[in-house]
Every structure is written in structure tokens, then in C-alpha cells.
VOPAGU-2260 file (C-alpha; in pm, 1 decimal, decimal comma):
REM VOPAGU-2260
SITE   aa  ch    i         X         Y         Z
SITE  MET   A    0     287,5    4225,9   11663,8
SITE  THR   A    1     323,9    3881,0   11517,8
SITE  PRO   A    2      10,8    3671,5   11453,3
SITE  HIS   A    3     186,4    3367,0   11598,3
SITE  ALA   A    4     364,8    3302,9   11925,0
SITE  PRO   A    5     695,8    3491,5   11927,0
SITE  HIS   A    6    1014,2    3296,7   11966,6
SITE  ALA   A    7    1245,9    3368,5   12254,0
SITE  PRO   A    8    1566,7    3537,6   12140,7
SITE  TYR   A    9    1900,6    3371,3   12193,0
SITE  ALA   A   10    1969,3    3244,2   12542,7
SITE  ASP   A   11    2203,2    3432,1   12776,1
SITE  PRO   A   12    2204,4    3255,9   13116,1
SITE  ALA   A   13    2486,2    3477,5   13248,4
SITE  ALA   A   14    2280,3    3790,8   13183,5
SITE  GLY   A   15    1981,8    3627,3   13354,2
SITE  ALA   A   16    2192,4    3544,1   13658,7
SITE  ALA   A   17    2315,2    3905,6   13674,6
SITE  VAL   A   18    1959,7    4042,5   13652,3
SITE  LYS   A   19    1843,6    3805,5   13925,0
SITE  ALA   A   20    2141,9    3889,8   14150,0
SITE  ALA   A   21    2076,8    4263,9   14111,3
SITE  ASP   A   22    1708,0    4207,0   14183,7
SITE  ARG   A   23    1778,2    4011,8   14500,7
SITE  ALA   A   24    2033,4    4270,7   14614,4
SITE  HIS   A   25    1817,9    4579,4   14556,3
SITE  VAL   A   26    1446,3    4500,9   14507,8
SITE  PHE   A   27    1197,2    4454,9   14788,9
SITE  HIS   A   28     911,9    4249,7   14642,1
SITE  SER   A   29     565,2    4329,9   14770,2
SITE  TRP   A   30     339,5    4054,6   14898,3
SITE  SER   A   31     631,6    3813,1   14936,2
SITE  ALA   A   32     836,4    3656,6   15212,6
SITE  GLN   A   33    1167,6    3810,9   15110,0
SITE  GLY   A   34    1390,6    3523,3   15219,7
SITE  LEU   A   35    1191,5    3271,6   15018,5
SITE  ILE   A   36    1144,9    3461,3   14693,9
SITE  ASP   A   37    1314,7    3322,2   14385,7
SITE  PRO   A   38    1201,9    3543,3   14096,8
SITE  LEU   A   39    1230,2    3432,6   13737,1
SITE  ALA   A   40    1447,9    3675,9   13539,7
SITE  VAL   A   41    1240,5    3786,1   13239,6
SITE  ALA   A   42    1431,7    3879,8   12925,1
SITE  GLY   A   43    1141,3    4003,7   12714,3
SITE  ALA   A   44     777,1    3973,1   12618,1
SITE  GLU   A   45     545,2    4008,0   12321,4
SITE  GLY   A   46     172,9    3953,7   12295,3
SITE  SER   A   47      68,7    3692,3   12551,8
SITE  TYR   A   48     414,8    3541,3   12587,3
SITE  PHE   A   49     728,9    3620,4   12781,4
SITE  TRP   A   50    1066,9    3447,4   12791,2
SITE  ASP   A   51    1354,8    3403,0   13028,8
SITE  TYR   A   52    1729,4    3431,5   12976,0
SITE  ASP   A   53    1757,7    3055,6   12925,1
SITE  GLY   A   54    1543,3    3084,3   12611,3
SITE  ASN   A   55    1229,9    2930,7   12765,7
SITE  ARG   A   56     901,9    3079,5   12641,5
SITE  TYR   A   57     594,2    3104,7   12867,2
SITE  LEU   A   58     227,9    3179,1   12802,1
SITE  ASP   A   59     149,5    3454,0   13053,9
SITE  PHE   A   60    -168,0    3396,0   13249,4
SITE  THR   A   61     -90,9    3670,3   13503,3
SITE  SER   A   62    -192,1    3963,4   13280,7
SITE  GLY   A   63     104,3    4145,9   13429,7
SITE  LEU   A   64    -112,3    4228,2   13731,7
SITE  VAL   A   65    -393,2    4323,1   13493,1
SITE  TYR   A   66    -236,0    4624,0   13322,4
SITE  THR   A   67    -129,9    4438,9   13007,3
SITE  ASN   A   68    -461,9    4288,5   12907,1
SITE  ILE   A   69    -394,8    4372,5   12542,0
SITE  GLY   A   70     -59,8    4195,9   12551,3
SITE  TYR   A   71     299,7    4303,2   12580,5
SITE  GLN   A   72     465,5    4536,4   12331,7
SITE  HIS   A   73     149,1    4596,6   12126,1
SITE  PRO   A   74     270,3    4807,9   11831,2
SITE  THR   A   75     -31,8    5041,4   11835,1
SITE  VAL   A   76      18,9    5115,9   12204,4
SITE  ILE   A   77     394,0    5164,9   12156,9
SITE  ALA   A   78     331,9    5408,2   11869,4
SITE  ALA   A   79      72,7    5604,1   12070,9
SITE  ILE   A   80     307,7    5630,6   12370,2
SITE  GLN   A   81     595,7    5744,8   12148,7
SITE  GLU   A   82     377,7    6002,4   11971,9
SITE  GLN   A   83     240,6    6149,5   12294,9
SITE  ALA   A   84     581,8    6148,6   12465,8
SITE  GLY   A   85     715,2    6349,7   12172,8
SITE  ARG   A   86     443,5    6613,7   12218,7
SITE  LEU   A   87     389,3    6634,4   12595,4
SITE  ALA   A   88     472,4    6341,1   12820,6
SITE  THR   A   89     288,2    6454,6   13132,7
SITE  PHE   A   90     169,6    6764,6   13309,5
SITE  ALA   A   91      27,7    6845,6   13652,8
SITE  PRO   A   92    -344,7    6776,3   13702,2
SITE  ALA   A   93    -415,9    7144,8   13776,9
SITE  PHE   A   94    -369,5    7225,7   13407,2
SITE  ALA   A   95    -584,7    7139,0   13105,5
SITE  ILE   A   96    -402,2    6934,5   12843,1
SITE  GLU   A   97    -536,4    6786,4   12521,3
SITE  ALA   A   98    -456,9    6418,4   12587,0
SITE  ARG   A   99    -618,7    6411,3   12931,5
SITE  SER   A  100    -921,6    6613,1   12817,7
SITE  GLU   A  101    -976,2    6385,8   12517,9
SITE  ALA   A  102    -933,9    6069,3   12726,0
SITE  ALA   A  103   -1191,1    6201,1   12975,4
SITE  ARG   A  104   -1434,6    6284,9   12695,5
SITE  LEU   A  105   -1401,4    5937,7   12542,2
SITE  ILE   A  106   -1455,2    5766,9   12878,6
SITE  ALA   A  107   -1753,6    5991,5   12960,4
SITE  GLU   A  108   -1914,9    5903,5   12625,6
SITE  ARG   A  109   -1916,3    5538,7   12730,3
SITE  THR   A  110   -2042,5    5575,4   13087,4
SITE  PRO   A  111   -2413,2    5548,8   13169,2
SITE  GLY   A  112   -2638,6    5840,3   13257,1
SITE  ASP   A  113   -2481,3    6166,1   13360,5
SITE  LEU   A  114   -2151,0    6018,1   13474,1
SITE  ASP   A  115   -1944,5    6265,6   13277,1
SITE  LYS   A  116   -1666,8    6370,1   13516,1
SITE  ILE   A  117   -1352,4    6157,0   13516,5
SITE  PHE   A  118   -1102,4    6144,9   13803,9
SITE  PHE   A  119    -762,7    6024,0   13686,2
SITE  THR   A  120    -517,2    5861,4   13925,9
SITE  ASN   A  121    -162,1    5732,1   13893,9
SITE  GLY   A  122    -254,1    5370,9   13962,6
SITE  GLY   A  123    -494,4    5121,3   14111,5
SITE  ALA   A  124    -414,0    5168,8   14479,2
SITE  GLU   A  125    -449,2    5544,5   14444,3
SITE  ALA   A  126    -784,1    5490,6   14269,9
SITE  VAL   A  127    -899,2    5272,0   14560,4
SITE  GLU   A  128    -782,2    5528,5   14817,9
SITE  ASN   A  129    -976,5    5805,3   14644,8
SITE  ALA   A  130   -1287,1    5590,1   14586,2
SITE  VAL   A  131   -1301,4    5504,4   14957,8
SITE  ARG   A  132   -1248,3    5868,6   15049,7
SITE  MET   A  133   -1526,7    5980,5   14813,5
SITE  ALA   A  134   -1763,2    5710,5   14942,4
SITE  ARG   A  135   -1697,3    5812,4   15302,5
SITE  LEU   A  136   -1749,5    6181,3   15224,0
SITE  HIS   A  137   -2069,1    6110,1   15030,5
SITE  THR   A  138   -2229,0    5870,3   15281,0
SITE  GLY   A  139   -2084,4    5998,4   15607,2
SITE  ARG   A  140   -2003,0    5637,6   15695,5
SITE  THR   A  141   -1656,6    5506,8   15776,3
SITE  LYS   A  142   -1682,4    5129,2   15729,9
SITE  VAL   A  143   -1605,4    4976,9   15390,0
SITE  LEU   A  144   -1685,5    4623,2   15277,1
SITE  SER   A  145   -1449,0    4422,0   15060,1
SITE  ALA   A  146   -1408,6    4062,1   14952,9
SITE  TYR   A  147   -1192,7    3837,2   15170,3
SITE  ARG   A  148    -836,2    3805,9   15039,4
SITE  SER   A  149    -903,9    4049,1   14759,1
SITE  TYR   A  150    -617,0    4263,2   14635,7
SITE  HIS   A  151    -673,5    4637,9   14617,3
SITE  GLY   A  152    -319,0    4773,3   14634,4
SITE  ALA   A  153     -43,8    4830,5   14887,1
SITE  THR   A  154    -127,6    5177,0   15020,4
SITE  SER   A  155    -265,1    5231,4   15371,0
SITE  THR   A  156    -638,9    5206,7   15303,7
SITE  ALA   A  157    -612,6    4969,7   15008,3
SITE  ILE   A  158    -403,0    4711,5   15192,7
SITE  ASN   A  159    -649,5    4711,8   15482,7
SITE  LEU   A  160    -929,8    4617,9   15242,3
SITE  THR   A  161    -773,2    4278,9   15171,0
SITE  GLY   A  162    -939,2    4116,1   15469,1
SITE  ASP   A  163    -639,5    3888,2   15495,4
């Protein structure tokens, strides 16, 4: 990762137009009025910056919907992903695997009190669905409070928590 803002590679407007055309032809964007959407075709990203096919560089304040809070293409993260993918990319939750067990141990070490069991999910909406389910099972109550116009995901329960 460079200590300075990366420069956008050479411009290729034709490639950007092709990416955008394919997107509009085949991608249904969530949370958007489909007829009005005009997505920017992104050619690449590094650190806190991304760039388009016209060579314009942008400072990204979106955090990539929060999952890239350490920046794009961080070399340590890339190396860790490559190393783990070379050993065992993924395995069903019913089995014990080293990477998941170690991740759970490290998280449990940092949680307060006796919170030492970790429940892994595939993403945020699934985490919300399971948290609501656990809360309902634990309390016996069905109602759930959430902030108005808050985003919790696009699954059945999560989308109904938006209050929008």
C-alpha cells in the first residue's frame, strides 16, 4: 500500500461505458429507483481512494458500505486471504476448522465478561436476522425497536427494521 494517494491508471472511457452498459443490462441495484440510477463505473481502488475509467480519482467517504474500513486492496489483508485460500477457503459451519476456531478465540479474548461464544454469519443482514431471532427467543417478546431510517440489510426482518 502506498503512503500517498494512488494515481488512477490510464483512462479507458470505452471500457467504462461497456462496464456501465453491462451493469444497467444485468444488475438490479438495491435501495434504488431502477429507472433513475446512473452508477459510476469504478475501474479500481487502493487505500481510501477509487478511480473511474475516465482517470478521475475520488476520496471514498462511503467506506464501501462499511466493510472496507481499513481501505481497499490492503496488502496485509490480500496476503492473508491468499494464504488462507491456499489452505482451506471455506467449510460448512458444522465442522471445526482452524481459521474459524482461532478467529472465535481472538474475538472472545476481547469481549467483556463471559461472552466467549461467537456466532459467525455470512453478512450483516444475516447477523441482524439471527440477533432478532435470539432476542425474541430469549425474551419471549416479538417487537423490536430500531432507529428511524436506519439500514440493517435487505432480508425480510432486517428490511422491516428500517422504519422507513
